[in-house]
VEXTOR-67292 format. One record per atom (N, C-alpha, C, O): x, y, z; residue number from 1. Coordinates in steps of 0.2 Angstrom, whole numbers, plus 5000, padded with zeros to 4 digits. Each point is the difference from the previous one (the first is absolute). Layout:
BEGIN
+------+------+------+-----+
!    X !    Y !    Z !   n !
+------+------+------+-----+
!    X !    Y !    Z ! NUM !
...
+------+------+------+-----+
//
This chain:
BEGIN
+------+------+------+-----+
!    X !    Y !    Z !   n !
+------+------+------+-----+
! 5296 ! 5273 ! 4902 !   1 !
! 4990 ! 4999 ! 4996 !   1 !
! 5000 ! 5005 ! 5000 !   1 !
! 4998 ! 5002 ! 4994 !   1 !
! 5004 ! 5004 ! 5011 !   2 !
! 4994 ! 5005 ! 5003 !   2 !
! 5008 ! 5002 ! 4998 !   2 !
! 5001 ! 4998 ! 4994 !   2 !
! 5003 ! 5004 ! 5008 !   3 !
! 5006 ! 5004 ! 4996 !   3 !
! 5001 ! 5000 ! 4994 !   3 !
! 5002 ! 5004 ! 4996 !   3 !
! 4996 ! 4987 ! 5002 !   4 !
! 5000 ! 5001 ! 4990 !   4 !
! 4996 ! 5006 ! 4999 !   4 !
! 5003 ! 5004 ! 4995 !   4 !
! 4992 ! 4998 ! 5008 !   5 !
! 4994 ! 5003 ! 4995 !   5 !
! 5000 ! 5008 ! 5001 !   5 !
! 4999 ! 5005 ! 4997 !   5 !
! 5002 ! 4994 ! 5010 !   6 !
! 5002 ! 5008 ! 5001 !   6 !
! 5007 ! 5004 ! 4998 !   6 !
! 5000 ! 5006 ! 4999 !   6 !
! 5006 ! 4989 ! 4999 !   7 !
! 5002 ! 5004 ! 4992 !   7 !
! 5000 ! 4999 ! 4992 !   7 !
! 5004 ! 5002 ! 4996 !   7 !
! 4990 ! 4996 ! 5003 !   8 !
! 5000 ! 4999 ! 4995 !   8 !
! 4994 ! 5009 ! 5000 !   8 !
! 4999 ! 5003 ! 4996 !   8 !
! 5000 ! 4997 ! 5009 !   9 !
! 4996 ! 5005 ! 4998 !   9 !
! 5004 ! 5009 ! 5003 !   9 !
! 4998 ! 5005 ! 4999 !   9 !
! 5005 ! 4992 ! 5003 !  10 !
! 5004 ! 5008 ! 5000 !  10 !
! 5006 ! 5004 ! 4996 !  10 !
! 5003 ! 5005 ! 5000 !  10 !
! 4994 ! 4986 ! 4994 !  11 !
! 5004 ! 5001 ! 4994 !  11 !
! 5007 ! 4998 ! 4997 !  11 !
! 5002 ! 5001 ! 4994 !  11 !
! 5000 ! 4997 ! 5011 !  12 !
! 5003 ! 4992 ! 5002 !  12 !
! 5003 ! 4997 ! 4993 !  12 !
! 4997 ! 4995 ! 4999 !  12 !
! 5007 ! 5005 ! 4996 !  13 !
! 4997 ! 4992 ! 4997 !  13 !
! 5005 ! 4994 ! 5002 !  13 !
! 5006 ! 5000 ! 5000 !  13 !
! 4990 ! 4995 ! 5000 !  14 !
! 5007 ! 4993 ! 5005 !  14 !
! 5002 ! 4997 ! 4994 !  14 !
! 4996 ! 4997 ! 4997 !  14 !
! 5009 ! 5004 ! 5002 !  15 !
! 5007 ! 4996 ! 4996 !  15 !
! 4999 ! 4993 ! 5002 !  15 !
! 5002 ! 4998 ! 5006 !  15 !
! 4995 ! 4997 ! 4989 !  16 !
! 5001 ! 4993 ! 4998 !  16 !
! 5007 ! 4997 ! 5006 !  16 !
! 5005 ! 5002 ! 5002 !  16 !
! 4991 ! 4991 ! 4997 !  17 !
! 5004 ! 4999 ! 5006 !  17 !
! 5004 ! 4996 ! 4996 !  17 !
! 5006 ! 5000 ! 5001 !  17 !
! 4991 ! 4997 ! 4994 !  18 !
! 5008 ! 4995 ! 4996 !  18 !
! 4999 ! 5006 ! 4994 !  18 !
! 4996 ! 5005 ! 5000 !  18 !
! 5009 ! 4994 ! 4993 !  19 !
! 4998 ! 4999 ! 4992 !  19 !
! 4998 ! 4996 ! 4999 !  19 !
! 4999 ! 4994 ! 5003 !  19 !
! 4999 ! 5008 ! 4993 !  20 !
! 4995 ! 4995 ! 4994 !  20 !
! 5008 ! 4995 ! 4997 !  20 !
! 5005 ! 5003 ! 5000 !  20 !
! 4992 ! 4989 ! 4998 !  21 !
! 5006 ! 4998 ! 4996 !  21 !
! 4998 ! 4999 ! 4993 !  21 !
! 4996 ! 4995 ! 5000 !  21 !
! 5004 ! 5007 ! 4993 !  22 !
! 5002 ! 4999 ! 4995 !  22 !
! 5005 ! 4994 ! 4997 !  22 !
! 5006 ! 4999 ! 4999 !  22 !
! 4989 ! 4997 ! 4999 !  23 !
! 5002 ! 4994 ! 4995 !  23 !
! 5001 ! 4997 ! 4997 !  23 !
! 4997 ! 4995 ! 4999 !  23 !
! 5011 ! 5007 ! 4996 !  24 !
! 5001 ! 4997 ! 4994 !  24 !
! 4994 ! 4995 ! 4998 !  24 !
! 4997 ! 4997 ! 5003 !  24 !
! 5002 ! 5004 ! 4990 !  25 !
! 4997 ! 4995 ! 4998 !  25 !
! 5002 ! 4995 ! 4999 !  25 !
! 5005 ! 4999 ! 4996 !  25 !
! 4993 ! 4995 ! 5007 !  26 !
! 5001 ! 4989 ! 4998 !  26 !
! 4998 ! 5001 ! 4993 !  26 !
! 4999 ! 5004 ! 4995 !  26 !
! 5003 ! 4988 ! 5005 !  27 !
! 4997 ! 4999 ! 4992 !  27 !
! 4996 ! 4996 ! 4998 !  27 !
! 4999 ! 4997 ! 4995 !  27 !
! 4995 ! 5004 ! 5014 !  28 !
! 4993 ! 4998 ! 4999 !  28 !
! 4997 ! 5007 ! 4997 !  28 !
! 4997 ! 4999 ! 4995 !  28 !
! 5004 ! 5006 ! 5007 !  29 !
! 4996 ! 5008 ! 4999 !  29 !
! 5003 ! 5002 ! 4993 !  29 !
! 4999 ! 5005 ! 4998 !  29 !
! 5005 ! 4990 ! 4997 !  30 !
! 5004 ! 5006 ! 4994 !  30 !
! 4996 ! 4997 ! 4998 !  30 !
! 4999 ! 5003 ! 4995 !  30 !
! 4995 ! 4992 ! 5005 !  31 !
! 4997 ! 4995 ! 4993 !  31 !
! 4993 ! 5007 ! 4994 !  31 !
! 4996 ! 5003 ! 5003 !  31 !
! 5004 ! 4998 ! 4989 !  32 !
! 4999 ! 5002 ! 5001 !  32 !
! 4995 ! 4998 ! 4998 !  32 !
! 4998 ! 5003 ! 4994 !  32 !
! 4997 ! 4992 ! 5009 !  33 !
! 4990 ! 5003 ! 4998 !  33 !
! 4998 ! 5005 ! 5010 !  33 !
! 5004 ! 5000 ! 5005 !  33 !
! 4991 ! 5001 ! 4992 !  34 !
! 4999 ! 5003 ! 5006 !  34 !
! 4994 ! 5000 ! 5001 !  34 !
! 4996 ! 5002 ! 4996 !  34 !
! 5002 ! 4997 ! 5011 !  35 !
! 4994 ! 4999 ! 5005 !  35 !
! 4998 ! 5006 ! 5002 !  35 !
! 5004 ! 5006 ! 5000 !  35 !
! 4989 ! 4992 ! 5002 !  36 !
! 4995 ! 5006 ! 5003 !  36 !
! 4997 ! 4999 ! 5006 !  36 !
! 4994 ! 5000 ! 4998 !  36 !
! 5005 ! 5000 ! 5006 !  37 !
! 4999 ! 4999 ! 5006 !  37 !
! 4991 ! 5004 ! 5000 !  37 !
! 5000 ! 5005 ! 4996 !  37 !
! 4995 ! 4994 ! 5006 !  38 !
! 4994 ! 5003 ! 5003 !  38 !
! 4996 ! 5000 ! 5009 !  38 !
! 4999 ! 4997 ! 5005 !  38 !
! 5002 ! 5007 ! 4993 !  39 !
! 4994 ! 4996 ! 5010 !  39 !
! 4998 ! 5005 ! 5001 !  39 !
! 5002 ! 5006 ! 4999 !  39 !
! 4991 ! 4991 ! 5004 !  40 !
! 4994 ! 5003 ! 4998 !  40 !
! 4998 ! 4997 ! 5009 !  40 !
! 5002 ! 4996 ! 5003 !  40 !
! 4994 ! 5009 ! 4998 !  41 !
! 4998 ! 5002 ! 5008 !  41 !
! 4994 ! 4998 ! 5000 !  41 !
! 4996 ! 5001 ! 4995 !  41 !
! 5000 ! 4997 ! 5011 !  42 !
! 4994 ! 5003 ! 5002 !  42 !
! 4995 ! 4992 ! 5005 !  42 !
! 5003 ! 4996 ! 5003 !  42 !
! 4993 ! 5004 ! 4996 !  43 !
! 4998 ! 4991 ! 5002 !  43 !
! 5007 ! 4995 ! 5000 !  43 !
! 5005 ! 5001 ! 5003 !  43 !
! 4993 ! 4995 ! 4992 !  44 !
! 5004 ! 4999 ! 4998 !  44 !
! 5008 ! 5002 ! 4995 !  44 !
! 5001 ! 5004 ! 4995 !  44 !
! 5004 ! 4991 ! 5009 !  45 !
! 5007 ! 5006 ! 4998 !  45 !
! 5000 ! 4993 ! 4995 !  45 !
! 4999 ! 4994 ! 5001 !  45 !
! 5003 ! 5009 ! 4992 !  46 !
! 5002 ! 4996 ! 4994 !  46 !
! 5008 ! 5003 ! 4998 !  46 !
! 5001 ! 5006 ! 5002 !  46 !
! 5002 ! 4991 ! 4996 !  47 !
! 5006 ! 5002 ! 4998 !  47 !
! 5002 ! 4997 ! 4992 !  47 !
! 5000 ! 4994 ! 4999 !  47 !
! 5001 ! 5010 ! 4995 !  48 !
! 5002 ! 4994 ! 4991 !  48 !
! 5008 ! 5003 ! 5001 !  48 !
! 5004 ! 5004 ! 5003 !  48 !
! 4997 ! 4991 ! 4994 !  49 !
! 5005 ! 5001 ! 4996 !  49 !
! 5000 ! 4999 ! 4992 !  49 !
! 4996 ! 4995 ! 4997 !  49 !
! 5008 ! 5010 ! 4998 !  50 !
! 4999 ! 5002 ! 4994 !  50 !
! 5008 ! 4997 ! 4998 !  50 !
! 5005 ! 5003 ! 5002 !  50 !
! 4993 ! 4989 ! 4993 !  51 !
! 5007 ! 5002 ! 4996 !  51 !
! 5000 ! 4999 ! 4997 !  51 !
! 4994 ! 4998 ! 4999 !  51 !
! 5011 ! 5001 ! 4996 !  52 !
! 5001 ! 5002 ! 4992 !  52 !
! 4998 ! 4995 ! 4995 !  52 !
! 5005 ! 4998 ! 4999 !  52 !
! 4992 ! 4999 ! 4997 !  53 !
! 4998 ! 4995 ! 4996 !  53 !
! 5004 ! 4997 ! 5001 !  53 !
! 5004 ! 5004 ! 4997 !  53 !
! 4999 ! 4989 ! 5004 !  54 !
! 5001 ! 4997 ! 4995 !  54 !
! 5002 ! 4997 ! 4994 !  54 !
! 4995 ! 5000 ! 4996 !  54 !
! 5010 ! 4998 ! 5001 !  55 !
! 4999 ! 4995 ! 4993 !  55 !
! 4995 ! 4993 ! 5000 !  55 !
! 4994 ! 5000 ! 4998 !  55 !
! 5010 ! 4996 ! 5004 !  56 !
! 4991 ! 4996 ! 5005 !  56 !
! 4995 ! 5004 ! 4999 !  56 !
! 4997 ! 5001 ! 4994 !  56 !
! 5001 ! 5002 ! 5011 !  57 !
! 4993 ! 5004 ! 4999 !  57 !
! 4998 ! 5004 ! 4994 !  57 !
! 4995 ! 5000 ! 4998 !  57 !
! 5010 ! 5002 ! 4999 !  58 !
! 4996 ! 5003 ! 4992 !  58 !
! 4999 ! 4992 ! 4997 !  58 !
! 4996 ! 4997 ! 4997 !  58 !
! 5008 ! 5000 ! 5005 !  59 !
! 5001 ! 4993 ! 4997 !  59 !
! 4992 ! 4998 ! 4999 !  59 !
! 4997 ! 4999 ! 4995 !  59 !
! 5001 ! 4999 ! 5012 !  60 !
! 4994 ! 4997 ! 5002 !  60 !
! 4993 ! 5005 ! 4995 !  60 !
! 4996 ! 4998 ! 4995 !  60 !
! 5005 ! 5008 ! 5009 !  61 !
! 4996 ! 5006 ! 4996 !  61 !
! 4997 ! 4999 ! 4995 !  61 !
! 4994 ! 5001 ! 4999 !  61 !
! 5013 ! 4997 ! 4996 !  62 !
! 4998 ! 4999 ! 4995 !  62 !
! 4997 ! 4993 ! 4995 !  62 !
! 4998 ! 4999 ! 4994 !  62 !
! 5003 ! 4996 ! 5010 !  63 !
! 4997 ! 4995 ! 4999 !  63 !
! 4993 ! 4996 ! 5001 !  63 !
! 4997 ! 4995 ! 4997 !  63 !
! 5000 ! 5011 ! 5010 !  64 !
! 4996 ! 4998 ! 5003 !  64 !
! 4995 ! 5005 ! 4997 !  64 !
! 4994 ! 4999 ! 5002 !  64 !
! 5007 ! 5008 ! 4992 !  65 !
! 4995 ! 5006 ! 4995 !  65 !
! 4999 ! 4994 ! 4992 !  65 !
! 4996 ! 5000 ! 4996 !  65 !
! 5010 ! 4995 ! 5005 !  66 !
! 5001 ! 4997 ! 4994 !  66 !
! 4996 ! 4998 ! 5001 !  66 !
! 4995 ! 5003 ! 4997 !  66 !
! 5002 ! 4989 ! 5010 !  67 !
! 4996 ! 4994 ! 4998 !  67 !
! 4993 ! 5006 ! 5003 !  67 !
! 4994 ! 5000 ! 4997 !  67 !
! 5007 ! 5005 ! 5008 !  68 !
! 4992 ! 5001 ! 4996 !  68 !
! 4995 ! 5002 ! 4998 !  68 !
! 4995 ! 5000 ! 5001 !  68 !
! 5011 ! 5005 ! 4990 !  69 !
! 5000 ! 5003 ! 4992 !  69 !
! 4998 ! 4989 ! 4996 !  69 !
! 4998 ! 4999 ! 4994 !  69 !
! 5003 ! 4998 ! 5010 !  70 !
! 5000 ! 4991 ! 4994 !  70 !
! 4996 ! 5001 ! 5005 !  70 !
! 4996 ! 5004 ! 4996 !  70 !
! 5002 ! 4997 ! 5010 !  71 !
! 4992 ! 4998 ! 5004 !  71 !
! 4993 ! 5001 ! 4995 !  71 !
! 4995 ! 4996 ! 4998 !  71 !
! 5007 ! 5013 ! 5000 !  72 !
! 4993 ! 5003 ! 4998 !  72 !
! 5001 ! 4997 ! 4992 !  72 !
! 4994 ! 4998 ! 4997 !  72 !
! 5010 ! 5003 ! 5000 !  73 !
! 5003 ! 4998 ! 4991 !  73 !
! 4994 ! 4993 ! 5001 !  73 !
! 4994 ! 5001 ! 4998 !  73 !
! 5008 ! 4991 ! 5007 !  74 !
! 4998 ! 4999 ! 5001 !  74 !
! 4993 ! 5000 ! 4998 !  74 !
! 4997 ! 4998 ! 4995 !  74 !
! 5000 ! 5003 ! 5011 !  75 !
! 4992 ! 5002 ! 4999 !  75 !
! 5000 ! 5003 ! 4995 !  75 !
! 5001 ! 4995 ! 4997 !  75 !
! 4998 ! 5011 ! 4999 !  76 !
! 4998 ! 5003 ! 4996 !  76 !
! 4999 ! 4995 ! 4995 !  76 !
! 4995 ! 4999 ! 4997 !  76 !
! 5011 ! 4997 ! 5003 !  77 !
! 5003 ! 4995 ! 4992 !  77 !
! 4994 ! 4995 ! 5002 !  77 !
! 4995 ! 5000 ! 4997 !  77 !
! 5004 ! 4995 ! 5008 !  78 !
! 4995 ! 4998 ! 5002 !  78 !
! 4992 ! 5002 ! 4997 !  78 !
! 4997 ! 4997 ! 4995 !  78 !
! 5002 ! 5008 ! 5010 !  79 !
! 4993 ! 5001 ! 4998 !  79 !
! 5000 ! 5003 ! 4992 !  79 !
! 4995 ! 4997 ! 4998 !  79 !
! 5006 ! 5006 ! 4998 !  80 !
! 5001 ! 4998 ! 4994 !  80 !
! 4998 ! 4997 ! 4997 !  80 !
! 4994 ! 4999 ! 4998 !  80 !
! 5014 ! 4994 ! 5002 !  81 !
! 4996 ! 4994 ! 4996 !  81 !
! 4996 ! 4994 ! 5003 !  81 !
! 4999 ! 4994 ! 4998 !  81 !
! 4997 ! 5010 ! 5011 !  82 !
! 4995 ! 4996 ! 4998 !  82 !
! 4993 ! 5001 ! 4997 !  82 !
! 4996 ! 4995 ! 4998 !  82 !
! 5003 ! 5015 ! 5004 !  83 !
! 4997 ! 5005 ! 4999 !  83 !
! 4998 ! 4999 ! 4991 !  83 !
! 4994 ! 5002 ! 4998 !  83 !
! 5011 ! 4997 ! 4996 !  84 !
! 4999 ! 5000 ! 4993 !  84 !
! 4997 ! 4996 ! 4999 !  84 !
! 4994 ! 5001 ! 4998 !  84 !
! 5009 ! 4992 ! 5002 !  85 !
! 4994 ! 4993 ! 5000 !  85 !
! 4993 ! 5001 ! 5001 !  85 !
! 4998 ! 4996 ! 4996 !  85 !
! 4996 ! 5008 ! 5007 !  86 !
! 4998 ! 5003 ! 5005 !  86 !
! 4995 ! 5005 ! 4996 !  86 !
! 4994 ! 5001 ! 4998 !  86 !
! 5012 ! 5002 ! 5001 !  87 !
! 4995 ! 5007 ! 4995 !  87 !
! 5000 ! 4999 ! 4993 !  87 !
! 4996 ! 5004 ! 4997 !  87 !
! 5008 ! 4991 ! 5001 !  88 !
! 4999 ! 4996 ! 4994 !  88 !
! 4995 ! 4997 ! 4999 !  88 !
! 4996 ! 5002 ! 4995 !  88 !
! 5002 ! 4991 ! 5010 !  89 !
! 4992 ! 4996 ! 5001 !  89 !
! 4996 ! 5006 ! 4997 !  89 !
! 4998 ! 5001 ! 4995 !  89 !
! 5003 ! 5004 ! 5013 !  90 !
! 4990 ! 5002 ! 4997 !  90 !
! 5004 ! 5005 ! 4992 !  90 !
! 4996 ! 4999 ! 4995 !  90 !
! 5007 ! 5004 ! 5004 !  91 !
! 4997 ! 5003 ! 4992 !  91 !
! 5002 ! 4995 ! 4997 !  91 !
! 5003 ! 5001 ! 4995 !  91 !
! 4998 ! 4990 ! 5008 !  92 !
! 4996 ! 4998 ! 4994 !  92 !
! 4994 ! 4998 ! 4999 !  92 !
! 4997 ! 5002 ! 4995 !  92 !
! 5000 ! 4994 ! 5012 !  93 !
! 4996 ! 5002 ! 5002 !  93 !
! 4994 ! 5007 ! 4996 !  93 !
! 4996 ! 4998 ! 4996 !  93 !
! 5005 ! 5008 ! 5006 !  94 !
! 4994 ! 5002 ! 4995 !  94 !
! 5002 ! 5001 ! 4996 !  94 !
! 4998 ! 5006 ! 4998 !  94 !
! 5009 ! 4990 ! 4996 !  95 !
! 4997 ! 4999 ! 4995 !  95 !
! 4996 ! 4993 ! 4997 !  95 !
! 4997 ! 4998 ! 4995 !  95 !
! 5004 ! 5002 ! 5008 !  96 !
! 4995 ! 4992 ! 4999 !  96 !
! 4995 ! 5002 ! 5002 !  96 !
! 4994 ! 4998 ! 4998 !  96 !
! 5005 ! 5007 ! 5006 !  97 !
! 4991 ! 5001 ! 5003 !  97 !
! 4999 ! 5005 ! 4994 !  97 !
! 4994 ! 5000 ! 4999 !  97 !
! 5008 ! 5004 ! 4998 !  98 !
! 4999 ! 5003 ! 4998 !  98 !
! 4997 ! 5000 ! 4990 !  98 !
! 4997 ! 5003 ! 4996 !  98 !
! 5008 ! 4990 ! 5005 !  99 !
! 4999 ! 4993 ! 4995 !  99 !
! 4995 ! 5000 ! 5000 !  99 !
! 4997 ! 5004 ! 4997 !  99 !
! 4999 ! 4990 ! 5007 ! 100 !
! 4995 ! 4996 ! 4999 ! 100 !
! 4992 ! 5009 ! 5005 ! 100 !
! 4995 ! 4999 ! 5003 ! 100 !
! 5006 ! 5006 ! 4996 ! 101 !
! 4995 ! 5004 ! 5000 ! 101 !
! 4998 ! 5002 ! 4995 ! 101 !
! 4994 ! 5000 ! 4998 ! 101 !
! 5011 ! 5003 ! 4999 ! 102 !
! 4998 ! 4995 ! 4992 ! 102 !
! 4998 ! 4997 ! 4998 ! 102 !
! 4996 ! 5001 ! 4995 ! 102 !
! 5005 ! 4992 ! 5006 ! 103 !
! 4998 ! 4994 ! 4994 ! 103 !
! 4994 ! 4999 ! 5003 ! 103 !
! 4997 ! 4997 ! 4995 ! 103 !
! 4997 ! 5005 ! 5013 ! 104 !
! 4998 ! 5001 ! 5005 ! 104 !
! 4994 ! 5005 ! 4994 ! 104 !
! 4996 ! 4999 ! 4996 ! 104 !
! 5005 ! 5006 ! 5005 ! 105 !
! 4996 ! 5005 ! 4995 ! 105 !
! 4996 ! 5002 ! 4994 ! 105 !
! 4998 ! 5006 ! 5000 ! 105 !
+------+------+------+-----+
//
């Protein structure tokens, strides 16, 4: 242990104990899909694995967006259909009130 430290201090470079092994790409590594890994260190270690979106995920995402859009349109249409008779009723009441006001003057 002490000799290694002395060897580095003298400017000598330590030769590697073994050569790195270069592995040829296997069939599992030649996939067209890319993956990204994100590591975060801190008080709590977290690891995120980010993969490309699959066609099924795109289908589910589109279906969810359509469902939310349908619900919003339905709510606005329902509010319009409920509000329309109320507004019409208020207009009729106002018209009748103006006629009665003219009659009793």
